C-alpha positions, 0 to 999 in steps of 0.5 A, a space after each residue: 509378937 511374931 517370930 518375923 518381928 523378933 528375927 527382924 529386930 535381932 538382925 537390925 541389932 546385929 547390923 547396928 552394933 556390929 556384933 555378928 559373932 553372936 549369930 553362931 552363939 545364938 544358933 548353937 543355944 537354939 540348937 541345944 535347946 531343940 535337942 533338949 526338948 526332943 530328948 525329954 519329950 521323945 523316948 525313942 530319939 533319946 538314946 541317940 541324942 543323949 551322947 551329943 549332950 
């Protein structure tokens, strides 16, 4: 399944169910996941990321 398909399905779900408040929640979760991935994989960035978490 491609990324475009997942995003399209998610957007259609939000429009149909009128749950636009989920957009910031999902965006924050994705952002935190990316921060955690960078924090565990890169030792040079880690000291700057850990205070944010």
